[in-house]
N, CA, C and O atoms as a GROMACS GRO file, in nm:
protein
  472
    1MET      N    1   1.721   0.998   1.542
    1MET     CA    2   1.751   1.107   1.445
    1MET      C    3   1.713   1.074   1.311
    1MET      O    4   1.739   0.963   1.264
    2TYR      N    5   1.648   1.171   1.241
    2TYR     CA    6   1.612   1.159   1.104
    2TYR      C    7   1.727   1.115   1.013
    2TYR      O    8   1.833   1.178   1.012
    3ASN      N    9   1.708   1.009   0.938
    3ASN     CA   10   1.815   0.949   0.871
    3ASN      C   11   1.799   0.967   0.722
    3ASN      O   12   1.711   0.912   0.657
    4VAL      N   13   1.899   1.054   0.668
    4VAL     CA   14   1.897   1.093   0.530
    4VAL      C   15   1.926   0.972   0.439
    4VAL      O   16   1.872   0.956   0.330
    5GLU      N   17   2.019   0.886   0.496
    5GLU     CA   18   2.059   0.756   0.422
    5GLU      C   19   1.945   0.681   0.385
    5GLU      O   20   1.930   0.640   0.270
    6ILE      N   21   1.848   0.658   0.495
    6ILE     CA   22   1.714   0.594   0.465
    6ILE      C   23   1.635   0.655   0.369
    6ILE      O   24   1.576   0.584   0.287
    7VAL      N   25   1.625   0.775   0.365
    7VAL     CA   26   1.546   0.855   0.266
    7VAL      C   27   1.604   0.839   0.128
    7VAL      O   28   1.534   0.816   0.030
    8ASP      N   29   1.729   0.852   0.126
    8ASP     CA   30   1.801   0.839  -0.009
    8ASP      C   31   1.782   0.695  -0.066
    8ASP      O   32   1.758   0.680  -0.186
    9ARG      N   33   1.793   0.582   0.023
    9ARG     CA   34   1.785   0.454  -0.013
    9ARG      C   35   1.640   0.427  -0.075
    9ARG      O   36   1.621   0.372  -0.183
   10LEU      N   37   1.544   0.475   0.009
   10LEU     CA   38   1.397   0.459  -0.039
   10LEU      C   39   1.380   0.539  -0.159
   10LEU      O   40   1.298   0.498  -0.241
   11MET      N   41   1.442   0.646  -0.184
   11MET     CA   42   1.403   0.720  -0.317
   11MET      C   43   1.456   0.660  -0.436
   11MET      O   44   1.403   0.672  -0.546
   12ARG      N   45   1.586   0.581  -0.405
   12ARG     CA   46   1.653   0.520  -0.522
   12ARG      C   47   1.565   0.383  -0.546
   12ARG      O   48   1.545   0.343  -0.660
   13GLU      N   49   1.519   0.320  -0.441
   13GLU     CA   50   1.442   0.192  -0.451
   13GLU      C   51   1.303   0.219  -0.531
   13GLU      O   52   1.259   0.139  -0.614
   14GLN      N   53   1.244   0.332  -0.500
   14GLN     CA   54   1.113   0.373  -0.552
   14GLN      C   55   1.125   0.450  -0.685
   14GLN      O   56   1.027   0.483  -0.752
   15LYS      N   57   1.258   0.476  -0.719
   15LYS     CA   58   1.284   0.553  -0.845
   15LYS      C   59   1.223   0.686  -0.844
   15LYS      O   60   1.163   0.724  -0.944
   16LYS      N   61   1.234   0.770  -0.726
   16LYS     CA   62   1.179   0.887  -0.704
   16LYS      C   63   1.281   0.991  -0.700
   16LYS      O   64   1.385   0.968  -0.639
   17SER      N   65   1.261   1.118  -0.767
   17SER     CA   66   1.370   1.208  -0.763
   17SER      C   67   1.333   1.324  -0.658
   17SER      O   68   1.225   1.332  -0.600
   18ALA      N   69   1.439   1.410  -0.644
   18ALA     CA   70   1.422   1.526  -0.554
   18ALA      C   71   1.301   1.615  -0.606
   18ALA      O   72   1.222   1.677  -0.534
   19SER      N   73   1.302   1.611  -0.744
   19SER     CA   74   1.197   1.707  -0.806
   19SER      C   75   1.062   1.646  -0.766
   19SER      O   76   0.973   1.722  -0.729
   20ASP      N   77   1.044   1.517  -0.771
   20ASP     CA   78   0.924   1.443  -0.740
   20ASP      C   79   0.879   1.485  -0.586
   20ASP      O   80   0.765   1.519  -0.556
   21MET      N   81   0.983   1.476  -0.502
   21MET     CA   82   0.958   1.512  -0.367
   21MET      C   83   0.912   1.658  -0.346
   21MET      O   84   0.815   1.686  -0.274
   22ALA      N   85   0.982   1.745  -0.408
   22ALA     CA   86   0.936   1.883  -0.404
   22ALA      C   87   0.812   1.916  -0.455
   22ALA      O   88   0.744   2.006  -0.406
   23GLU      N   89   0.771   1.843  -0.561
   23GLU     CA   90   0.629   1.859  -0.613
   23GLU      C   91   0.534   1.809  -0.512
   23GLU      O   92   0.440   1.879  -0.476
   24PHE      N   93   0.554   1.691  -0.463
   24PHE     CA   94   0.459   1.637  -0.358
   24PHE      C   95   0.444   1.714  -0.229
   24PHE      O   96   0.334   1.724  -0.175
   25ILE      N   97   0.560   1.772  -0.177
   25ILE     CA   98   0.552   1.839  -0.058
   25ILE      C   99   0.528   1.990  -0.070
   25ILE      O  100   0.473   2.047   0.024
   26TYR      N  101   0.565   2.054  -0.173
   26TYR     CA  102   0.549   2.187  -0.189
   26TYR      C  103   0.463   2.241  -0.316
   26TYR      O  104   0.430   2.358  -0.335
   27GLY      N  105   0.436   2.131  -0.395
   27GLY     CA  106   0.354   2.164  -0.518
   27GLY      C  107   0.428   2.252  -0.627
   27GLY      O  108   0.374   2.329  -0.707
   28ASN      N  109   0.570   2.223  -0.611
   28ASN     CA  110   0.661   2.302  -0.699
   28ASN      C  111   0.780   2.222  -0.725
   28ASN      O  112   0.861   2.201  -0.634
   29ARG      N  113   0.797   2.174  -0.846
   29ARG     CA  114   0.914   2.076  -0.879
   29ARG      C  115   1.044   2.158  -0.858
   29ARG      O  116   1.147   2.097  -0.828
   30ARG      N  117   1.047   2.290  -0.873
   30ARG     CA  118   1.176   2.358  -0.866
   30ARG      C  119   1.224   2.391  -0.735
   30ARG      O  120   1.338   2.434  -0.717
   31ARG      N  121   1.130   2.373  -0.632
   31ARG     CA  122   1.179   2.413  -0.489
   31ARG      C  123   1.285   2.316  -0.450
   31ARG      O  124   1.280   2.198  -0.487
   32SER      N  125   1.372   2.359  -0.381
   32SER     CA  126   1.486   2.278  -0.332
   32SER      C  127   1.428   2.196  -0.199
   32SER      O  128   1.353   2.240  -0.111
   33VAL      N  129   1.480   2.073  -0.210
   33VAL     CA  130   1.457   1.991  -0.090
   33VAL      C  131   1.589   1.942  -0.023
   33VAL      O  132   1.592   1.845   0.052
   34VAL      N  133   1.680   2.006  -0.051
   34VAL     CA  134   1.836   1.991   0.008
   34VAL      C  135   1.809   1.965   0.156
   34VAL      O  136   1.861   1.868   0.211
   35HIS      N  137   1.731   2.050   0.222
   35HIS     CA  138   1.708   2.056   0.367
   35HIS      C  139   1.658   1.930   0.412
   35HIS      O  140   1.668   1.900   0.532
   36LEU      N  141   1.600   1.845   0.322
   36LEU     CA  142   1.530   1.721   0.363
   36LEU      C  143   1.626   1.602   0.329
   36LEU      O  144   1.614   1.493   0.384
   37VAL      N  145   1.712   1.625   0.246
   37VAL     CA  146   1.789   1.493   0.203
   37VAL      C  147   1.945   1.514   0.219
   37VAL      O  148   2.018   1.423   0.178
   38LYS      N  149   1.995   1.614   0.269
   38LYS     CA  150   2.143   1.627   0.295
   38LYS      C  151   2.175   1.579   0.432
   38LYS      O  152   2.092   1.578   0.523
   39GLU      N  153   2.308   1.536   0.446
   39GLU     CA  154   2.345   1.497   0.572
   39GLU      C  155   2.339   1.614   0.681
   39GLU      O  156   2.375   1.729   0.653
   40GLY      N  157   2.291   1.579   0.803
   40GLY     CA  158   2.274   1.674   0.894
   40GLY      C  159   2.134   1.744   0.888
   40GLY      O  160   2.107   1.836   0.965
   41ALA      N  161   2.048   1.699   0.800
   41ALA     CA  162   1.918   1.761   0.786
   41ALA      C  163   1.839   1.754   0.909
   41ALA      O  164   1.842   1.650   0.974
   42ASN      N  165   1.767   1.854   0.951
   42ASN     CA  166   1.686   1.857   1.073
   42ASN      C  167   1.551   1.926   1.043
   42ASN      O  168   1.522   2.038   1.083
   43PRO      N  169   1.471   1.846   0.966
   43PRO     CA  170   1.344   1.903   0.924
   43PRO      C  171   1.239   1.914   1.038
   43PRO      O  172   1.254   1.851   1.143
   44THR      N  173   1.133   1.993   1.016
   44THR     CA  174   1.032   2.005   1.112
   44THR      C  175   0.946   1.872   1.111
   44THR      O  176   0.947   1.798   1.013
   45ALA      N  177   0.871   1.844   1.224
   45ALA     CA  178   0.786   1.735   1.232
   45ALA      C  179   0.684   1.725   1.113
   45ALA      O  180   0.659   1.616   1.063
   46GLU      N  181   0.630   1.838   1.071
   46GLU     CA  182   0.540   1.841   0.964
   46GLU      C  183   0.612   1.804   0.826
   46GLU      O  184   0.547   1.741   0.742
   47LEU      N  185   0.731   1.839   0.801
   47LEU     CA  186   0.802   1.804   0.679
   47LEU      C  187   0.838   1.660   0.690
   47LEU      O  188   0.827   1.590   0.590
   48ILE      N  189   0.881   1.606   0.810
   48ILE     CA  190   0.906   1.453   0.826
   48ILE      C  191   0.791   1.376   0.790
   48ILE      O  192   0.803   1.273   0.723
   49GLU      N  193   0.668   1.424   0.835
   49GLU     CA  194   0.549   1.342   0.800
   49GLU      C  195   0.526   1.355   0.643
   49GLU      O  196   0.491   1.255   0.580
   50LYS      N  197   0.544   1.466   0.584
   50LYS     CA  198   0.528   1.470   0.448
   50LYS      C  199   0.622   1.376   0.370
   50LYS      O  200   0.584   1.310   0.274
   51VAL      N  201   0.748   1.374   0.419
   51VAL     CA  202   0.846   1.291   0.351
   51VAL      C  203   0.808   1.148   0.369
   51VAL      O  204   0.825   1.072   0.273
   52ALA      N  205   0.758   1.103   0.480
   52ALA     CA  206   0.705   0.972   0.515
   52ALA      C  207   0.591   0.937   0.411
   52ALA      O  208   0.590   0.830   0.351
   53ASP      N  209   0.499   1.030   0.394
   53ASP     CA  210   0.383   1.009   0.314
   53ASP      C  211   0.431   0.993   0.165
   53ASP      O  212   0.377   0.913   0.089
   54PHE      N  213   0.540   1.077   0.126
   54PHE     CA  214   0.580   1.073  -0.009
   54PHE      C  215   0.647   0.933  -0.035
   54PHE      O  216   0.625   0.875  -0.140
   55LEU      N  217   0.725   0.882   0.059
   55LEU     CA  218   0.783   0.751   0.043
   55LEU      C  219   0.695   0.641   0.083
   55LEU      O  220   0.732   0.524   0.067
   56ASP      N  221   0.579   0.671   0.134
   56ASP     CA  222   0.487   0.557   0.182
   56ASP      C  223   0.548   0.461   0.275
   56ASP      O  224   0.547   0.339   0.263
   57VAL      N  225   0.602   0.532   0.374
   57VAL     CA  226   0.658   0.462   0.497
   57VAL      C  227   0.613   0.529   0.632
   57VAL      O  228   0.557   0.638   0.637
   58SER      N  229   0.642   0.458   0.735
   58SER     CA  230   0.616   0.516   0.866
   58SER      C  231   0.719   0.617   0.892
   58SER      O  232   0.826   0.615   0.832
   59ILE      N  233   0.686   0.713   0.989
   59ILE     CA  234   0.788   0.805   1.035
   59ILE      C  235   0.895   0.729   1.117
   59ILE      O  236   1.011   0.770   1.112
   60ASP      N  237   0.868   0.637   1.181
   60ASP     CA  238   0.973   0.552   1.256
   60ASP      C  239   1.062   0.492   1.163
   60ASP      O  240   1.179   0.472   1.198
   61GLU      N  241   1.018   0.458   1.040
   61GLU     CA  242   1.111   0.384   0.938
   61GLU      C  243   1.217   0.492   0.898
   61GLU      O  244   1.333   0.460   0.872
   62LEU      N  245   1.168   0.630   0.895
   62LEU     CA  246   1.271   0.741   0.854
   62LEU      C  247   1.375   0.764   0.966
   62LEU      O  248   1.485   0.815   0.945
   63PHE      N  249   1.332   0.724   1.080
   63PHE     CA  250   1.438   0.731   1.189
   63PHE      C  251   1.512   0.608   1.217
   63PHE      O  252   1.592   0.597   1.310
   64GLY      N  253   1.481   0.516   1.133
   64GLY     CA  254   1.559   0.374   1.152
   64GLY      C  255   1.507   0.300   1.273
   64GLY      O  256   1.580   0.216   1.327
   65ARG      N  257   1.396   0.324   1.316
   65ARG     CA  258   1.337   0.264   1.435
   65ARG      C  259   1.246   0.147   1.396
   65ARG      O  260   1.210   0.070   1.485
   66TYR      N  261   1.206   0.127   1.267
   66TYR     CA  262   1.114   0.014   1.236
   66TYR      C  263   1.167  -0.043   1.106
   66TYR      O  264   1.194   0.024   1.007
   67ASN      N  265   1.178  -0.170   1.117
   67ASN     CA  266   1.214  -0.240   0.991
   67ASN      C  267   1.118  -0.370   0.971
   67ASN      O  268   1.119  -0.462   1.054
   68PRO      N  269   1.041  -0.374   0.864
   68PRO     CA  270   0.936  -0.477   0.867
   68PRO      C  271   1.012  -0.626   0.877
   68PRO      O  272   0.954  -0.726   0.919
   69ARG      N  273   1.127  -0.626   0.840
   69ARG     CA  274   1.200  -0.761   0.845
   69ARG      C  275   1.240  -0.799   0.983
   69ARG      O  276   1.283  -0.911   1.010
   70ASN      N  277   1.224  -0.696   1.075
   70ASN     CA  278   1.251  -0.735   1.222
   70ASN      C  279   1.118  -0.727   1.302
   70ASN      O  280   1.115  -0.689   1.419
   71ALA      N  281   1.021  -0.761   1.241
   71ALA     CA  282   0.891  -0.760   1.305
   71ALA      C  283   0.887  -0.849   1.426
   71ALA      O  284   0.944  -0.958   1.422
   72ASN      N  285   0.823  -0.808   1.535
   72ASN     CA  286   0.821  -0.903   1.652
   72ASN      C  287   0.715  -1.010   1.626
   72ASN      O  288   0.644  -1.003   1.525
   73ASP      N  289   0.703  -1.110   1.715
   73ASP     CA  290   0.603  -1.223   1.713
   73ASP      C  291   0.471  -1.181   1.697
   73ASP      O  292   0.394  -1.236   1.618
   74ARG      N  293   0.434  -1.070   1.780
   74ARG     CA  294   0.301  -1.025   1.774
   74ARG      C  295   0.264  -0.962   1.628
   74ARG      O  296   0.153  -0.983   1.578
   75ASP      N  297   0.351  -0.894   1.574
   75ASP     CA  298   0.328  -0.842   1.439
   75ASP      C  299   0.316  -0.956   1.351
   75ASP      O  300   0.222  -0.957   1.271
   76VAL      N  301   0.397  -1.050   1.354
   76VAL     CA  302   0.377  -1.176   1.258
   76VAL      C  303   0.246  -1.248   1.285
   76VAL      O  304   0.177  -1.293   1.194
   77GLU      N  305   0.215  -1.257   1.410
   77GLU     CA  306   0.081  -1.327   1.440
   77GLU      C  307  -0.035  -1.249   1.377
   77GLU      O  308  -0.122  -1.306   1.313
   78LEU      N  309  -0.033  -1.108   1.398
   78LEU     CA  310  -0.149  -1.024   1.348
   78LEU      C  311  -0.144  -1.044   1.193
   78LEU      O  312  -0.251  -1.063   1.135
   79MET      N  313  -0.033  -1.041   1.125
   79MET     CA  314  -0.018  -1.047   0.977
   79MET      C  315  -0.081  -1.175   0.929
   79MET      O  316  -0.162  -1.178   0.837
   80GLU      N  317  -0.036  -1.288   1.002
   80GLU     CA  318  -0.097  -1.422   0.962
   80GLU      C  319  -0.245  -1.427   0.975
   80GLU      O  320  -0.313  -1.483   0.889
   81LYS      N  321  -0.297  -1.372   1.077
   81LYS     CA  322  -0.438  -1.365   1.099
   81LYS      C  323  -0.518  -1.296   0.988
   81LYS      O  324  -0.624  -1.335   0.940
   82LEU      N  325  -0.445  -1.185   0.953
   82LEU     CA  326  -0.515  -1.099   0.852
   82LEU      C  327  -0.500  -1.166   0.718
   82LEU      O  328  -0.591  -1.152   0.636
   83ILE      N  329  -0.396  -1.236   0.687
   83ILE     CA  330  -0.400  -1.320   0.559
   83ILE      C  331  -0.495  -1.435   0.572
   83ILE      O  332  -0.557  -1.466   0.470
   84ARG      N  333  -0.518  -1.503   0.680
   84ARG     CA  334  -0.610  -1.603   0.683
   84ARG      C  335  -0.750  -1.549   0.668
   84ARG      O  336  -0.834  -1.612   0.604
   85ALA      N  337  -0.776  -1.438   0.722
   85ALA     CA  338  -0.913  -1.372   0.709
   85ALA      C  339  -0.929  -1.327   0.571
   85ALA      O  340  -1.044  -1.327   0.528
   86GLN      N  341  -0.837  -1.289   0.495
   86GLN     CA  342  -0.839  -1.247   0.349
   86GLN      C  343  -0.866  -1.383   0.268
   86GLN      O  344  -0.951  -1.389   0.179
   87GLU      N  345  -0.801  -1.472   0.301
   87GLU     CA  346  -0.814  -1.590   0.222
   87GLU      C  347  -0.951  -1.660   0.233
   87GLU      O  348  -1.002  -1.724   0.141
   88ALA      N  349  -1.009  -1.643   0.361
   88ALA     CA  350  -1.144  -1.693   0.386
   88ALA      C  351  -1.247  -1.596   0.315
   88ALA      O  352  -1.346  -1.645   0.262
   89GLN      N  353  -1.228  -1.474   0.312
   89GLN     CA  354  -1.313  -1.383   0.236
   89GLN      C  355  -1.305  -1.424   0.080
   89GLN      O  356  -1.409  -1.436   0.014
   90ILE      N  357  -1.178  -1.445   0.023
   90ILE     CA  358  -1.174  -1.494  -0.112
   90ILE      C  359  -1.245  -1.623  -0.142
   90ILE      O  360  -1.307  -1.638  -0.248
   91ASN      N  361  -1.236  -1.723  -0.042
   91ASN     CA  362  -1.300  -1.837  -0.062
   91ASN      C  363  -1.459  -1.823  -0.064
   91ASN      O  364  -1.530  -1.885  -0.144
   92MET      N  365  -1.506  -1.736   0.028
   92MET     CA  366  -1.660  -1.714   0.034
   92MET      C  367  -1.693  -1.651  -0.106
   92MET      O  368  -1.795  -1.686  -0.166
   93SER      N  369  -1.609  -1.561  -0.157
   93SER     CA  370  -1.639  -1.479  -0.278
   93SER      C  371  -1.650  -1.598  -0.387
   93SER      O  372  -1.746  -1.605  -0.464
   94ASN      N  373  -1.552  -1.683  -0.387
   94ASN     CA  374  -1.547  -1.789  -0.493
   94ASN      C  375  -1.675  -1.867  -0.485
   94ASN      O  376  -1.743  -1.885  -0.586
   95GLU      N  377  -1.709  -1.912  -0.368
   95GLU     CA  378  -1.832  -1.994  -0.351
   95GLU      C  379  -1.952  -1.919  -0.393
   95GLU      O  380  -2.041  -1.975  -0.458
   96ALA      N  381  -1.959  -1.790  -0.358
   96ALA     CA  382  -2.072  -1.706  -0.405
   96ALA      C  383  -2.085  -1.695  -0.555
   96ALA      O  384  -2.195  -1.691  -0.611
   97ASN      N  385  -1.967  -1.690  -0.618
   97ASN     CA  386  -1.958  -1.684  -0.767
   97ASN      C  387  -2.011  -1.811  -0.837
   97ASN      O  388  -2.077  -1.810  -0.941
   98GLU      N  389  -1.975  -1.921  -0.767
   98GLU     CA  390  -2.020  -2.060  -0.834
   98GLU      C  391  -2.166  -2.065  -0.809
   98GLU      O  392  -2.235  -2.114  -0.898
   99LEU      N  393  -2.224  -2.021  -0.699
   99LEU     CA  394  -2.364  -2.032  -0.670
   99LEU      C  395  -2.440  -1.940  -0.771
   99LEU      O  396  -2.544  -1.983  -0.822
  100LEU      N  397  -2.391  -1.808  -0.804
  100LEU     CA  398  -2.445  -1.720  -0.899
  100LEU      C  399  -2.434  -1.787  -1.036
  100LEU      O  400  -2.531  -1.782  -1.112
  101LYS      N  401  -2.324  -1.850  -1.074
  101LYS     CA  402  -2.315  -1.925  -1.202
  101LYS      C  403  -2.414  -2.028  -1.224
  101LYS      O  404  -2.473  -2.041  -1.332
  102SER      N  405  -2.433  -2.102  -1.120
  102SER     CA  406  -2.544  -2.217  -1.116
  102SER      C  407  -2.677  -2.153  -1.137
  102SER      O  408  -2.756  -2.201  -1.218
  103LYS      N  409  -2.704  -2.047  -1.066
  103LYS     CA  410  -2.832  -1.980  -1.082
  103LYS      C  411  -2.858  -1.929  -1.222
  103LYS      O  412  -2.969  -1.940  -1.274
  104ILE      N  413  -2.762  -1.876  -1.278
  104ILE     CA  414  -2.767  -1.811  -1.422
  104ILE      C  415  -2.789  -1.924  -1.512
  104ILE      O  416  -2.865  -1.914  -1.609
  105ARG      N  417  -2.719  -2.044  -1.482
  105ARG     CA  418  -2.747  -2.166  -1.589
  105ARG      C  419  -2.874  -2.212  -1.574
  105ARG      O  420  -2.931  -2.252  -1.676
  106LEU      N  421  -2.939  -2.216  -1.456
  106LEU     CA  422  -3.077  -2.263  -1.424
  106LEU      C  423  -3.168  -2.166  -1.501
  106LEU      O  424  -3.252  -2.209  -1.581
  107LEU      N  425  -3.151  -2.034  -1.476
  107LEU     CA  426  -3.241  -1.939  -1.535
  107LEU      C  427  -3.234  -1.951  -1.696
  107LEU      O  428  -3.334  -1.949  -1.769
  108GLU      N  429  -3.108  -1.962  -1.737
  108GLU     CA  430  -3.095  -1.981  -1.902
  108GLU      C  431  -3.171  -2.113  -1.946
  108GLU      O  432  -3.240  -2.113  -2.047
  109PHE      N  433  -3.155  -2.225  -1.868
  109PHE     CA  434  -3.225  -2.346  -1.906
  109PHE      C  435  -3.379  -2.314  -1.905
  109PHE      O  436  -3.449  -2.349  -2.000
  110GLU      N  437  -3.430  -2.250  -1.802
  110GLU     CA  438  -3.576  -2.226  -1.785
  110GLU      C  439  -3.616  -2.130  -1.899
  110GLU      O  440  -3.726  -2.150  -1.952
  111LEU      N  441  -3.540  -2.030  -1.942
  111LEU     CA  442  -3.566  -1.933  -2.050
  111LEU      C  443  -3.573  -2.025  -2.176
  111LEU      O  444  -3.669  -2.008  -2.250
  112ASN      N  445  -3.492  -2.110  -2.205
  112ASN     CA  446  -3.477  -2.187  -2.324
  112ASN      C  447  -3.617  -2.276  -2.325
  112ASN      O  448  -3.681  -2.293  -2.430
  113GLU      N  449  -3.651  -2.322  -2.221
  113GLU     CA  450  -3.765  -2.421  -2.214
  113GLU      C  451  -3.906  -2.331  -2.249
  113GLU      O  452  -4.001  -2.372  -2.316
  114VAL      N  453  -3.894  -2.206  -2.191
  114VAL     CA  454  -4.014  -2.132  -2.222
  114VAL      C  455  -4.022  -2.093  -2.372
  114VAL      O  456  -4.128  -2.094  -2.433
  115LYS      N  457  -3.904  -2.058  -2.427
  115LYS     CA  458  -3.902  -2.020  -2.573
  115LYS      C  459  -3.939  -2.128  -2.656
  115LYS      O  460  -4.011  -2.108  -2.754
  116HIS      N  461  -3.891  -2.255  -2.624
  116HIS     CA  462  -3.936  -2.380  -2.717
  116HIS      C  463  -4.080  -2.420  -2.687
  116HIS      O  464  -4.144  -2.484  -2.771
  117ALA      N  465  -4.132  -2.385  -2.574
  117ALA     CA  466  -4.284  -2.422  -2.550
  117ALA      C  467  -4.366  -2.338  -2.629
  117ALA      O  468  -4.482  -2.376  -2.645
  118LYS      N  469  -4.330  -2.228  -2.684
  118LYS     CA  470  -4.419  -2.127  -2.764
  118LYS      C  471  -4.415  -2.172  -2.913
  118LYS      O  472  -4.478  -2.108  -2.998
   0.00000   0.00000   0.00000
């Protein structure tokens, strides 16, 4: 069931107001979103998707079915692989930057040699 307590907590954590939600969902800050944030709310699937987008969470999280703190081993393994891949990419970028710096120093040296030869 759609959990308004989760919506309320996320809005407080993200310092977002009901007016912010109304603007995001309806394009009008004055439109009421009581039907999305009050106890017993039963919004349509389309509105639930918009609330999830507004709060930058999954729909499952709005239903209390997903909590990143309870990730299973497979999720953790995939996240670790992603982190290692990103670290490798950063290392490659750093190495490429060092090579470029060396090339620039060499070109600057050669330019100075040419200038002094004249």
